[in-house]
N, C-alpha and C positions, 0 to 999 in steps of 0.2 A: 566412564568418559564417553562422550558422544562424538562421533566422526561421520563424515559423509563417506560412502563406499569408495569414492574416487580418491580419498586421502589415505586409504589403507596401504600398508607396506606388505610385500609378499610374505605370506605365512601368518598374517593376522586373521583373527576370526571374531565374529560378533553376532549379535541378534538384531534383526531389522526392527526399528522402532516406528518409522513412518516413511511413506513414499509421497513426495510432492509431485508437481507437474499437473498438467491438465489434459483432458481429452484422450486422443489416440495413444500418446506416449505412456500415460499412466495405465491405461487399459492394457497396453502391450506388456508392460512390466508385470502387472498382475497376472496376465495370462501365462507368463513364463515362470510363475511361482514366486516372484519377488513381492512378498506380502509381509506385513507386520507379524512378528513372532517367529519368522523363519531364521534358522542359523545360516550364516554365510561365511565362507573361507576364501581368501584371495590366494589363488594358486599361481598365477603368472601375470606378468605385465609385459606388453610389447615393448620393444626397444625405445620407441618414442612416447610410450605411455598410453597408447590408444590402439587397440582395445585392451581390456583386462579380461582374465578368465577366472571365474569364481566357481566354487562348488556350493550348490544350494539344493536342498531336498534330494540329496544323493545323485545329482547329475551335474555335469560341467556346463557352464553357460558363459558365453562371451558377451560382454557389454561394452558399448561405447563409453568414453569418458563422460560425455554429456548425459548419458542415461544414469551412470553411476553417481553423478553429482546430485541426483534427485532422491537418492536413498540415504536416509539417516539411520545410523546404527549405534548400538551400545557395544563398545569394544570389550572383549573378554581379556582379562589381564593374565 
């Protein structure tokens, strides 16, 4: 099942399939290690849903909800 990273529930994990967006934002995500094939795990979500904290490539990363919406993943069951 494919979901955007912004739609994950706390504790869900998956593999990144694609990163949309253009220019600086896409480059910034790639520089932070958000690339196709990487495993991602949603650790925390702020009380109002923004930002979220994920574990990717063995480190913790905080992403804005708008950034997480650009990341399409294949959810692990």
